[in-house]
N, C-alpha and C positions, 0 to 999 in steps of 0.2 A: 550433865554438862561437861564434867571433867573427862568422861570417856570420849566425848566428841573432840575436845581439845587434844587429848592424847592421840586419837586417830589422825587429826589434822597435822599434829607434830610429826608423827611417823610418816605420813604421806609426804610432807615437806622433805624429810630426810631421804625417802626413796626417790623422789623427783630430783633432789640434789645429786644423789649418787648416779642416777641415770644421766643427768647432764654432764657430770664429771667423766663418766664412762664414754659418752659420745665425744667429749673434748679430747680425751686420751686417744680415741680412735682417729679423730681428725689430725691430731698432732703426729701420730705414728705414720699416717699416710703422707702428710706434708713432709715429715723427715725423710721418708723414703724417696719422695720426688726431689727433694733438695739434693740428697746424695747422688741420685741418678743424674740430675742436671749438672752437678759438679763433675761427675765422671765424664759425661758427654762433652762438656766444655773443655775439659783437660785433653780429651782425645782429639777433638776438632782443632784446638789451638796447636797441638803438636803435629797434626796431620796436614794442615794447610800448606806448609812449605813444600811438602812432597808433590803437590799438584802444580807447582811452579818450578821451572828449571832455568837456571842462569845460563845465558848464551852470550857469546862474544862475536861481534861482527868483524869478519876478516875479509880483506881483498885478496883473493886467491889468484895468482898469476897462472894463466893457461895458454900462453903463447907457445908456439912450436919450439922455440929455442930453449925455454925453461923446461919443457916436457921432453926435450931431446927427441923430437919427432920430425919426420920429413913432411912438408906441407901436402904432398900428394900421397902420403902413406894411408893405406886402408885402415880404418878404425873399426875393427871387429871387437867383440866383447872380450876376447882374450887379451888383445892389445890394451884396451881400456883398463882391464882388471890388473894388468901388470905395471901400471904407472906408479911412480913413487909419490903416493898421496901424503904420507907422513912428511916427506921432504917439502912438498908444496905448502903444507900448513906451517912448517918451521920457517920457510921463506917469507910467508905472509906475516908471521909474527915479527921477524927481523925487520921487515919493511915498515911495520907499524911502530916499532921502537928502534929506529936507526941509531940512537945514542947508546944502545946496549952492545958493547963489543967484547966485554970480558967473558971468558968461557964459562965460569961459574954462574954469572948472571944470565947467560943464555939458557943454561939448564933450568934455572928458575923460571925464565920466560916461557920455555916450552911446556912447563908444568901448569901453565894457566888453563890449558884446554884438556879435555878428557882424553884418555887413551883410545877411546873409540871414535875420535874425531875423524881420523883418516877413513874409517868405514862409512861415516856419514858423507864425506866428500866423494868417496868412490861411488856410492849408490846414486848420488846426485848426478855425477858425470855420466855414469852408465845409462841413467834415465834420460839424460839430455846431452847426447854426444855432439850436438851442434855447437856446444859451448867451446869445444876444443879450437884453439887458434885465437881466441879473444885475448886482449891484453890482460884482463883480470875480471873476475866476477865477485860480487859481494855475497857472502854466505854466512848465516848465523851458525856458529859452532858451539856445541855444548861445553861448558866450563868444567873444570875438575871439581870434585865434591867439596874439597876444602875451600876453594874460591867461591863455590856456590853458597856454602855456609857463611863465609865472610860477607858476601854481598847481600844475601837475603836477611840474615839475622844480625849482621854487623858484629859477629863474634869472631875473635881472633883465636885460632887454634895453634897448638904448638908446632904444627907442621907448616904453617904459613909464615914465610920469612918477611921481614920489613920491606925488602925489595919488591916482593910480590904485592904487598899492600900499596906501594907506590905505583906499580903497574895498573892496579885496579882503579886507583884514583884518577890516573890519566885517562883510562878508558871511560870512566864516568864523565869526565869533562868533555870528551869527544863524542859522547852519546853512543859508544860502541859496546856497551854492556847493558843488558836488560834481562828481565825475567819474562818468560813466555809459558803458555800452558804446557805441562809436561806430558806429551803424548807417549813418551817412552815408558811411563809408568803402566800404561795399558797395552802397549804394543810389544814390549820386550819380556823375556823371561828372566830368571834369576841371573845375577852377575856378581863377581867379586867387587866390582866398582859400583858404588851407590848411584852415581849419575846415570849408569847404564842399566840398572836393575828395574825390572817390572814384574807384573803379576799375571801376565797372559798365560804362562805355562801353568801356574797354580789355579787360575780360573778354569782353564780347560780340564785340568786334572780333577778339580772338584766336580765339574760337569759330568765327566765320564764315570767317576766313582759314584756319584749320586744316581746316575742313570742305571747303573748295575744294581745299586741298592733298591731303587724304586721297582725295577722289573722283577726282582726276586722277592722282596719283603711284602709288597702290596698284595699280590694275588695269594701268596702263601698265608700271610697274616689274616686276610679277610676269610679265606677258605677255612683256616683252622678255627677262627672265631665262630663262623656259621655252624661248623660241625659240632664244636663243643657246646654251643648254646642250644642248638635245635635238634641234632640228630644223635649225639653221643649218649650211650646208656649211662645211667647213674650207678657206677660201681667203683671199686677201689682203684682200678687202673685209671679211670677218668679223673678221680680225685688226686691221684699221684701226678698226673700230667698238669692239672690246674695248679697244684701247689708249686711245681717246678717252674711253670711259666711265671707265676708271681715272684718266685725267688730270683729268676733270671733278670727280671726288671730291676733288681737292686744290686746285681753283681757289678763291681767296678769295671769300667770299660777296658782297662788295661788287660784284664783277664781274657777278654775276647781277642785282644791282640796276640796274647800268648797262644791262645787256641789256634788262631789263624796261622801263626808262625809254625806251630807244630804240625798242623794237619795240612793246610793248603800248600805251604812252601816246602817243608821238610819231607812230608809223606807223599803228596801228590806232585811235587816238583814244579809248581807254578812259578812264574817269574816274580822276583822281588820288585817292589816299588811300582807294581802294575795296578791300574784302577780296577782290574778284574778282581784281584785279591782284596784290595781295599773295599770294594763293593760287597764282596762276600762276607768280610768281617763285620762291616757296618750293618749288613742285613741281619746277621745273627743278633746284633745288639739292639736293633730297632724292632725286631719281630715281637718281643714281649709287649712293648708299648702299643703296637698296632693291634695285637690280639686283645689285650685288656680293654682298650678304648672301643674297639669294634664290638666286643661282647657287651659292654655297658650300653652302647647305642642300640644294639638289637634288643637288649632286655628292656630298654625304655619304651619300646613300641607297645601301645596298649594291647592287652590280650584280646579285647573285644574285636579288634581288626582281624586277628588270626582266626578267632572263633567264627566271625561272619563269613570269611572266605571258605573255611572248612564246611560251614553250614550250607553254603551254596554249591557244594560239590567239588571244590578244588582239592587237589591232592596236597599232601604236606609239602612236597618240593615246590609245587606251584605257589602255595601260600607263602613260602619263605622267599622265593626269588621274585615273585610278582608283587608282593605287598609289604612283607617285613623289611627286606633289604632296601627297597627304594625309600621307605620312610626312615630307615636308620642311616641312610647315606650321609646326611650332614655330620653326624657324630663320627662315622667311619672316616670320612675325608678329613675332618678336623684332627683326629688321632693320627692319621697317616702323615699329614703335613707336619704336625708337631714332631712326629718321629723322624721325619726327614730333616727338619730343622736341627734336631738334636744331633743327627748324623753329620750334618754340615759343619757343626762346631766342634766335632771330636778331633782330638790330637793323639792321645795316648795309644789307642789300638793301632793307628797308622804308623806311629814311630816303631812299633815292634815288627812291622812287616817291611821295613826299609824305605818308606816313603819320605824319610828325613834326608835322603841323599841329595847332594848338590846336582841339580838337573837343569841344564840350560835349554835343551831342545823342547819344543812345544809338542805335547803328546797328540798323536793323530788317531788313537784308538785305545781300546781297553787293555791292550797287551803292551803298549809302550810304557817306558819308565816315566813316572810323573810324581808330582807332589800336589798338595792341596793347600787352600788358603790358611787354615789353622797351623799347619806345619811350616808354611812360609813365614808366618808371624813368629813362630818359635825360633826359626833359623836367624831371622833378621834381628830379633830382640837380643840374641847372644853375640851379635857382631860388634866389634870394638869401635868402628867408625861412627862418628857423631851423626852423619847424614842418614844412617840406617834407622835412627830413632824416628825421624819423620816418616820414612817408608813403612816402618812397623805400625805407627799410629794410623797412617792412611789405609793400610791393609785391614787393620781392625775396623776402621770406619766402613770400608767396603763390605766386610763380612757382616757387620751389624745391619747394613742396609739390606743385604740379602735375607738375613734372619727376620728383620721387620717385614720385608715384602712377603716372605712365606707365611708368617703369622697373620698378616693382613689378608692374604689370599684364603687362609683357613676360615677367617671370620666371614669374608664375602661369600665363600662357597656354602658355609653353614646357613647364612641368611637367604641365599638363593634357593637352596633345596629344602629349606625348613618348611614343614607343613604343620598346621595347627589342627588339633582334633578335640 
C-alpha cells in the first residue's frame, strides 16, 4: 500500500511539473506576442502622420496682368514653364494675409508652404492651360514640414516662430488648412525636404534588385541542390563543397558586401549603386539558404517513390525531374521565398556597394543608380528633421507589409503544391 501511495505521489509531482512546463511555454509565447504587439503599435503610431500631408488652400491669381502675358499670346509649354510660379504663390499668401506688411513677417509667411509648392502649381497649370486668364483659382498647396508637424501633432518646434503659429490659427478659423492623403509618399523619390520625400525610387530599386537576385539565385540554387543531393559522387571534394555551403549561410552579410565591392566594382568595373551589382551581391548571400532548404526538401521525398519510378524503367534523370522535384517543390519554393525575403531586408551589403547615395531619380533599369527600402530607412533615420521620423516609421511599415506578404505567399504555395503520401 505504501508503494502505491509513493507511486501516486511521484505521479502527482510529474503531472505538476508537466503543467508548470506547459504554463512556462504559454507564458513565453504570450510574452513574445506582447512585445511584438508593442513594437507594431509603436511603429504604426509613429508612421500614421506620414500618410497624411498638411495642405493650405490658396487663391492663386492667374489673370494676364499678374502673369505679365498678352491676352492673345500663344501659350506653349515653354511659355507656361517660364512663368514665375513662386511669385504667384507669394502673391496669394500676401492676399490671404493683407495685414502682413513687415518684411521679416513676410519671410515667415512665405515659409508656411513647401519649397516645392511652385512645382505643384507649375504642373497643375501645364496640365490645365485653359486656367490662364482667370482672376484666380483655388489650389491646395503642401505646407512646410515644420508647419505640418505643428498642425498634425500640435508640437511646436524651435524653427516655428510665434507669428507662424498665429498664421496657422487664422488658417484654421478660415478652414484653409487641412490634412489629406499623402500621395507624395508613394509618387516621389528621396528629397532633402521631408514634405517632398517619397519611397517610389526605393520601391523600384528594391524591385530591380530582387529581380536580379531571383533570376540568378533561384535556378543556380535549385540546380546546385539537385546535383549535390542526387548526382554528386560521395568524395572529399563534395564534402568540402557541402561544408563551405553550410559555412556561407552563417557568414555576416557585410562580408558579401565587401566581396561585391572588391570583385564586381573594383575588378570588373560595374557601376556603383546599380541594382545589377546589388542583385549579384544578394544572390551570393541567398544562395546558401536556397541550396540548404532545397536539399532538405528533396531529401524529404520518400525513397519508395524514386524506387518505384526506377523499377518501372525510368532513368535517374527522369525520376528526379518528373517525380522527385515536383514533390519537393513546396519546400523548394518556401526556401526560395524566405531567402528572397531575407534579401529584401538586407542593408549592410548594399551600403558597401554605394546604394547609400542620395538618389532623387527613379531607376528605370538594372544599370541606373538606385537605393532600396532598407537603405532608405537607414538614411531617413539619420536625418535631423523631426518629420523624417514619421517617414522612417512609414517606410518600415511598408517593408514589413512586403515581408509579411512574401512569407504568406510561401505558406500558400506550400499548401497549394503539397502532396500527401
